[in-house]
C-alpha positions as CSV (number, residue, x, y, z in Angstrom):
1,M,47.5,-48.6,74.2
2,T,48.5,-45.5,72.3
3,D,50.5,-47.0,69.5
4,Y,48.0,-49.8,69.7
5,V,45.3,-47.6,68.6
6,F,47.2,-45.0,66.5
7,G,48.1,-48.9,64.6
8,I,44.6,-49.3,63.8
9,I,43.8,-46.0,62.8
10,D,46.8,-46.0,60.6
11,G,45.7,-49.4,59.0
12,I,42.1,-48.1,58.3
13,I,43.1,-44.8,56.8
14,A,45.7,-47.1,54.8
15,C,42.4,-48.8,53.8
16,F,40.5,-46.6,52.5
17,T,43.4,-44.3,50.7
18,A,44.9,-47.1,49.2
19,N,43.6,-45.7,45.4
20,L,44.1,-42.1,46.7
21,S,47.2,-40.1,45.7
22,W,48.9,-38.5,48.7
23,D,48.4,-34.8,46.4
24,Y,44.8,-36.0,46.4
25,L,44.6,-36.1,49.9
26,V,46.2,-32.7,50.5
27,T,43.8,-30.9,48.0
28,T,40.5,-32.7,49.5
29,Y,41.4,-31.5,52.9
30,W,43.4,-28.8,52.8
31,F,40.8,-26.8,55.2
32,L,41.8,-29.8,58.1
33,L,45.9,-30.0,57.4
34,F,46.5,-26.1,56.8
35,V,43.6,-24.4,58.7
36,E,42.5,-26.8,61.7
37,F,45.6,-28.7,62.7
38,P,48.3,-25.8,62.8
39,R,46.0,-23.8,65.0
40,Y,43.9,-25.9,67.3
41,Y,45.8,-29.0,67.6
42,L,49.9,-28.1,66.9
43,T,50.0,-25.0,69.1
44,D,48.3,-27.1,71.6
45,I,50.8,-30.2,71.8
46,V,53.6,-26.7,71.5
47,A,52.2,-25.6,74.5
48,V,51.9,-28.7,76.6
49,A,55.8,-29.4,75.4
50,R,56.8,-25.7,76.8
51,Y,54.7,-26.5,79.8
52,G,56.7,-29.4,80.7
53,A,60.4,-28.0,79.5
54,T,60.1,-24.8,81.5
55,W,58.4,-26.7,84.6
56,R,61.4,-26.3,87.0
57,G,61.7,-22.4,86.5
58,R,57.9,-22.0,86.7
59,V,57.5,-24.1,90.1
60,R,60.1,-21.6,91.6
61,R,58.5,-18.6,90.2
62,E,55.0,-19.9,91.6
63,A,56.4,-20.7,94.9
64,E,57.8,-17.3,95.4
65,A,54.8,-15.9,94.4
66,R,52.9,-17.8,96.4
67,R,55.0,-16.5,99.7
68,A,54.4,-12.9,98.6
69,L,50.8,-13.4,98.6
70,H,50.3,-15.0,101.8
71,V,53.2,-12.0,103.2
72,E,50.6,-9.3,102.1
73,R,47.4,-11.3,102.5
74,P,45.0,-9.1,100.8
75,L,42.0,-8.9,101.6
76,V,40.2,-10.4,98.2
77,T,36.5,-9.6,97.3
78,I,34.6,-13.1,95.6
79,M,31.2,-11.7,94.5
80,A,28.5,-13.7,92.7
81,P,25.6,-11.7,90.6
82,G,22.9,-14.0,88.9
83,K,19.4,-14.0,89.0
84,N,17.7,-17.1,90.7
85,E,20.5,-18.9,92.3
86,G,19.5,-19.4,95.7
87,K,19.4,-22.8,95.3
88,N,22.8,-23.0,94.0
89,L,24.2,-20.8,96.5
90,Y,25.0,-23.5,99.4
91,H,27.3,-25.7,97.0
92,L,29.2,-22.3,96.2
93,I,29.6,-21.6,99.9
94,E,30.9,-25.2,100.8
95,S,33.7,-24.9,98.2
96,L,34.5,-21.4,99.5
97,R,34.6,-22.8,103.3
98,E,37.5,-25.3,102.2
99,Q,39.6,-23.1,100.6
100,T,43.4,-22.8,101.2
101,Y,42.8,-18.5,101.2
102,S,40.9,-17.4,103.4
103,N,40.9,-13.7,103.6
104,F,37.8,-13.0,101.7
105,E,34.7,-11.6,101.9
106,L,31.4,-12.9,100.0
107,L,29.2,-10.6,98.3
108,I,26.0,-12.5,96.6
109,I,23.9,-9.7,94.1
110,D,20.6,-10.4,93.0
111,D,20.0,-9.5,90.0
112,G,15.8,-9.1,90.3
113,S,14.8,-13.0,91.5
114,D,11.4,-14.1,91.4
115,D,12.3,-17.2,93.7
116,A,13.4,-17.8,97.2
117,T,17.3,-16.0,96.4
118,P,16.1,-13.3,99.2
119,L,15.3,-15.5,101.7
120,I,17.8,-17.6,101.3
121,C,20.5,-15.2,101.3
122,A,18.9,-13.5,104.2
123,D,19.5,-16.8,106.3
124,L,23.2,-17.3,105.1
125,Q,23.7,-13.8,106.2
126,R,22.5,-14.3,109.6
127,A,24.7,-17.5,109.7
128,G,27.6,-15.5,108.5
129,F,28.4,-17.9,105.3
130,I,28.3,-14.3,103.0
131,D,29.2,-10.7,103.8
132,G,27.3,-8.9,101.8
133,F,23.6,-9.2,100.0
134,F,22.9,-6.4,97.8
135,R,18.9,-6.9,95.6
136,M,18.5,-5.3,92.5
137,K,14.5,-4.7,92.7
138,D,14.3,-4.6,89.0
139,R,16.4,-6.6,87.2
140,G,19.0,-4.9,84.9
141,G,21.1,-7.6,83.8
142,K,24.6,-9.4,84.4
143,A,26.7,-6.7,84.0
144,S,24.3,-4.0,86.0
145,A,24.6,-6.8,89.0
146,A,28.0,-7.0,88.5
147,N,29.1,-3.7,88.6
148,C,26.8,-3.3,91.8
149,G,28.9,-6.3,93.2
150,L,32.2,-4.0,92.5
151,E,30.8,-0.8,93.9
152,H,30.7,-2.6,97.3
153,A,34.0,-4.6,97.3
154,R,36.3,-3.8,99.8
155,G,39.2,-6.2,98.4
156,K,42.4,-5.5,96.8
157,Y,41.1,-8.0,94.1
158,L,37.6,-9.2,92.9
159,V,36.8,-12.4,91.8
160,H,33.8,-12.6,89.8
161,I,32.3,-16.4,90.1
162,D,28.8,-17.6,88.7
163,A,26.4,-18.9,91.7
164,D,26.3,-22.7,89.7
165,S,30.1,-23.2,90.0
166,S,32.0,-24.9,92.8
167,L,36.0,-24.6,93.4
168,D,39.0,-26.9,93.9
169,R,40.5,-26.3,97.4
170,D,43.3,-24.3,96.1
171,A,41.2,-22.1,93.5
172,I,41.4,-19.2,95.2
173,E,45.7,-19.3,95.9
174,Q,46.0,-20.2,92.7
175,I,44.3,-17.6,90.7
176,L,45.6,-15.0,93.0
177,I,49.3,-16.2,92.2
178,P,50.0,-14.8,88.6
179,F,49.3,-10.9,90.4
180,Y,52.8,-11.6,92.2
181,M,54.4,-13.1,89.6
182,D,54.1,-10.1,87.2
183,R,52.9,-6.6,89.3
184,D,51.6,-5.7,85.0
185,V,49.2,-8.4,85.5
186,R,45.5,-7.1,85.9
187,G,42.9,-9.9,85.1
188,V,43.7,-13.6,85.6
189,G,41.5,-16.3,83.7
190,G,40.7,-19.3,85.5
191,C,40.5,-23.3,84.5
192,I,37.0,-23.8,83.5
193,K,35.7,-27.7,83.6
194,V,31.8,-29.2,83.6
195,R,30.4,-30.4,86.5
196,N,27.9,-32.5,85.5
197,A,29.7,-33.9,82.7
198,D,27.7,-37.4,83.2
199,D,24.3,-35.8,83.0
200,S,24.1,-36.6,79.6
201,M,25.8,-37.1,76.2
202,C,25.0,-33.2,75.6
203,S,27.2,-32.2,79.1
204,S,29.7,-35.0,78.5
205,M,30.3,-33.6,74.9
206,Q,30.9,-30.4,76.7
207,A,33.2,-31.7,79.6
208,L,35.8,-32.9,76.4
209,E,35.5,-29.2,74.5
210,Y,36.3,-27.6,77.9
211,L,39.2,-30.1,78.4
212,R,40.5,-29.0,74.7
213,T,39.8,-25.1,74.3
214,I,40.4,-23.9,77.4
215,Q,42.5,-26.0,79.6
216,I,44.6,-26.5,76.7
217,G,43.8,-23.8,74.0
218,R,44.2,-21.3,76.5
219,M,47.1,-22.2,77.4
220,A,48.2,-22.2,74.1
221,T,46.9,-18.2,73.7
222,D,48.5,-17.1,77.1
223,M,51.7,-18.7,76.1
224,L,51.6,-17.0,72.8
225,G,50.6,-13.8,74.5
226,I,47.4,-13.3,72.9
227,F,45.5,-15.0,75.6
228,H,41.9,-13.0,75.0
229,I,38.8,-13.9,77.5
230,I,39.0,-14.0,81.4
231,S,35.7,-16.2,81.9
232,G,32.7,-14.8,83.8
233,A,32.6,-18.1,85.7
234,F,36.2,-17.5,87.5
235,G,37.9,-14.7,87.0
236,A,39.9,-12.5,89.2
237,F,40.3,-8.7,88.6
238,E,43.0,-5.9,90.4
239,T,39.5,-4.1,92.1
240,E,40.8,-0.6,91.4
241,T,41.7,-1.3,87.9
242,L,38.3,-2.1,87.2
243,R,37.2,0.7,88.6
244,Q,39.2,2.8,86.5
245,L,38.0,1.1,83.2
246,G,34.3,1.8,84.5
247,G,33.6,-2.1,85.5
248,W,31.6,-4.1,82.9
249,D,29.5,-2.4,79.7
250,I,25.8,-3.7,78.8
251,G,25.2,-6.9,76.6
252,P,26.2,-10.5,76.4
253,G,30.0,-11.2,76.1
254,L,31.0,-9.6,79.0
255,D,33.7,-11.9,79.7
256,G,35.9,-11.5,76.1
257,D,34.8,-7.6,76.6
258,I,36.1,-6.6,80.1
259,T,39.5,-9.2,79.0
260,Q,40.0,-6.8,76.2
261,K,39.3,-3.5,78.1
262,I,41.9,-4.7,80.3
263,R,44.3,-5.3,77.4
264,K,43.7,-1.9,75.9
265,A,44.5,0.2,78.7
266,G,48.3,-1.6,78.4
267,Y,47.9,-4.4,81.2
268,K,48.4,-7.8,81.2
269,V,46.1,-10.4,81.8
270,R,47.1,-14.0,82.4
271,F,45.4,-17.8,82.4
272,A,45.9,-19.5,85.7
273,N,45.4,-23.8,84.4
274,K,45.7,-24.8,87.8
275,A,42.9,-22.5,89.5
276,V,40.0,-24.8,88.4
277,C,36.4,-23.8,88.6
278,L,33.9,-26.7,88.0
279,T,30.6,-25.2,86.3
280,S,27.2,-26.9,85.1
281,V,26.8,-26.6,81.5
282,P,23.2,-27.2,79.4
283,V,22.3,-30.8,79.1
284,K,19.8,-30.1,76.3
285,W,21.0,-30.2,72.4
286,S,18.9,-27.1,71.9
287,K,19.5,-25.1,75.2
288,L,23.3,-25.7,74.1
289,F,22.5,-24.2,70.6
290,K,21.0,-20.7,71.8
291,Q,24.2,-20.9,74.7
292,R,26.9,-21.0,71.9
293,L,24.0,-18.4,69.1
294,R,24.3,-15.5,72.4
295,W,28.8,-16.5,72.4
296,S,28.9,-16.2,68.3
297,K,26.9,-12.9,68.7
298,S,28.6,-11.2,71.5
299,L,32.1,-12.1,69.0
300,I,30.6,-9.4,66.2
301,R,29.2,-7.0,68.5
302,F,31.9,-6.6,70.3
303,R,35.2,-7.4,68.9
304,V,34.3,-6.4,65.2
305,R,32.6,-3.4,66.1
306,K,32.8,-1.8,69.8
307,H,36.6,-2.9,70.2
308,R,37.3,-2.4,66.2
309,D,39.9,0.4,67.0
310,I,42.2,-1.9,67.9
311,F,43.2,-3.0,64.2
312,W,44.6,0.8,63.8
313,S,47.4,3.0,65.3
314,N,47.0,5.0,67.7
315,R,48.0,5.9,71.4
316,N,46.9,2.6,73.0
317,F,47.8,0.6,70.0
318,S,49.5,-3.0,70.8
319,F,50.4,-5.7,68.1
320,S,49.6,-8.5,70.7
321,N,45.9,-7.1,71.4
322,M,45.7,-7.0,67.3
323,I,46.6,-10.5,67.3
324,S,44.4,-11.9,69.8
325,N,41.4,-9.8,68.3
326,L,42.5,-10.8,64.9
327,D,43.1,-14.9,66.3
328,C,39.8,-14.6,67.3
329,I,37.9,-13.2,64.0
330,I,39.6,-15.3,61.8
331,Y,39.1,-18.4,63.4
332,D,36.4,-18.2,65.0
333,C,34.3,-16.2,62.4
334,V,36.0,-15.8,59.1
335,F,37.1,-19.3,58.4
336,N,33.7,-20.6,59.5
337,Y,32.2,-19.2,56.2
338,I,35.5,-20.3,54.3
339,W,34.6,-24.0,55.9
340,L,30.9,-23.7,54.5
341,F,32.1,-22.8,50.8
342,Y,35.1,-26.0,51.1
343,I,32.3,-28.2,51.9
344,I,30.1,-27.2,49.5
345,T,32.5,-27.4,46.8
346,L,33.8,-29.9,48.2
347,F,30.9,-32.1,47.8
348,L,29.5,-30.8,44.5
349,S,33.3,-31.4,43.2
350,N,33.3,-35.1,44.4
351,A,29.6,-36.6,44.1
352,D,30.5,-40.1,43.4
353,R,33.3,-40.4,46.5
354,I,31.2,-38.7,49.5
355,A,31.1,-42.0,51.6
356,D,34.9,-42.2,51.3
357,I,35.4,-38.5,51.9
358,I,33.5,-38.5,54.9
359,I,34.8,-41.5,56.5
360,V,38.7,-40.7,55.6
361,G,38.3,-37.3,56.8
362,W,36.6,-38.4,60.5
363,L,39.6,-40.3,60.9
364,I,42.2,-37.9,60.3
365,R,40.4,-35.4,62.5
366,L,40.1,-38.7,64.9
367,S,43.7,-38.9,65.0
368,F,44.6,-35.7,65.6
369,S,41.9,-35.6,68.1
370,I,43.5,-38.3,69.9
371,M,46.9,-36.6,70.0
372,A,45.1,-33.2,71.5
373,F,43.5,-35.7,74.2
374,V,47.2,-37.3,75.0
375,A,48.2,-33.6,75.7
376,M,45.6,-33.0,77.6
377,Q,46.0,-35.8,80.3
378,V,49.7,-34.5,80.7
379,V,48.4,-31.3,82.0
380,S,45.5,-32.1,83.3
381,E,45.0,-32.4,87.8
382,R,42.2,-34.8,87.4
383,S,43.5,-36.7,84.5
384,R,42.9,-40.3,86.0
385,Q,39.1,-39.1,86.1
386,E,38.9,-37.3,82.6
387,R,40.7,-40.6,80.8
388,R,36.8,-42.2,80.7
389,L,36.0,-39.2,78.4
390,G,38.5,-40.5,75.5
391,A,36.0,-42.7,74.6
392,L,33.9,-39.7,73.4
393,L,36.2,-38.6,70.6
394,L,34.8,-41.1,68.3
395,F,31.8,-39.0,68.0
396,H,33.4,-35.1,69.2
397,T,34.9,-34.8,65.6
398,L,31.7,-34.3,64.6
399,Y,30.2,-31.8,67.5
400,M,33.6,-29.7,67.3
401,G,33.3,-30.1,63.3
402,Y,29.5,-29.6,62.4
403,F,27.5,-29.0,65.4
404,L,29.8,-26.1,66.9
405,R,30.2,-24.8,63.6
406,V,26.5,-24.6,62.4
407,A,25.7,-22.9,65.4
408,R,28.7,-19.8,65.1
409,L,27.5,-19.4,61.5
410,A,24.1,-18.8,62.7
411,G,24.7,-16.7,65.4
412,H,27.5,-14.5,63.2
413,T,25.3,-14.1,60.7
414,A,22.0,-13.0,62.6
415,E,24.4,-10.4,64.2
416,I,26.1,-9.1,61.1
417,F,22.9,-8.2,59.3
418,F,20.0,-8.2,61.5
419,R,21.9,-7.3,65.1
420,T,20.2,-9.9,67.2
421,S,21.9,-9.3,70.0
422,Y,19.9,-6.2,71.4
423,R,16.6,-8.4,71.5
424,D,17.8,-11.5,72.9
425,K,16.0,-12.1,76.4
426,W,19.5,-12.5,77.8
427,N,19.7,-9.3,78.6
428,P,16.8,-6.8,80.0
429,E,14.8,-4.8,76.8
430,K,15.5,-1.8,78.8
431,T,19.3,-2.1,79.4
432,S,19.7,-3.5,75.6
433,A,17.8,-0.2,74.6
434,V,20.6,2.1,76.4
435,A,23.7,0.1,74.8
436,L,21.9,0.4,71.4
437,A,21.5,3.8,71.8
438,E,24.9,4.2,72.9
439,G,26.7,2.0,70.6
440,L,27.6,-0.5,73.2
């Protein structure tokens, strides 16, 4: 089937490029061929190939680590901080009750909810479904709520999870295994997938995006030793290490910030592709755009400003940390501005061939996306269920290549010149004021 699809694409490309030289194709699509393909497609394919080649040895090491985990059987604290999340807690609790690893406590931290969350949590605690409920009378932001949970955590490891998430049956066990494969590991990121993929075209596009950028993309950065973000939706940490680092700092981008703090302290972070968490994503394009604006602002605020010392030599200098940060900044920020310049000059200098340029570029990107999708199917634990997302590849190139780039450009520009993240409603005004004063 794949060969048949590639044959069709090759035929269409040949039709449109019959009068074009390969030199012209290279000079016209240099950004796609020499910037995007090596980083976002080739590395993914290499990561999957390496994953398959090392399968036997990895299975053996994971089995040994699993045995060590169950021999020690440490207490694990699972905490879910958030505001107005009461309606989502039942799904979360149900998925936790089915876990293959059961020695955990569940803490719910209410960040000043104004719905029925306190009543719901009181009932759940009386029924023995949650082990601790802590309510913050005044909203302090997600970092404040997470630090409240850290203060009360009794477990050797702490799992941070969004309240609107649910887990595969072995997710807690899988996210703990890397700690027992390497004792220098102090943080592990779980694999996030979209639960509400069928709700709208917007959420379906994100489901396909998460497969590519999280399940495969983070496997690639983990393989290269530059894994740089433990998702707040599902991440595990050694509790004592978090306390030594002072927990979470105020602001957006908490996920990347805490990961960077762990790396800078000299510890390792890993990605657990088998530890699967399902989360709900925005179903409207306007809400998705706002979400990506916030994510993009956090890159400038934390990776460019707060952690700029990672780029010069000091007692904590690490080449891999520098490359990890550079990879994120260059590909997610700098190259977006280069892309904008590339698109403008391409259209201005080829006004008579715009239609051909758009169609051929779309077809080339589509062929790359099909290769990446095949790689996703190789490593996915639910490939049959996700196979239907392949139909969206026809439109996904526009989503990834244009919609997300525009959102990132808008977010980066707003933060570079106006520091608008300090005025975002995502954090309370009082905590943003403190963060600005302290340079966080």
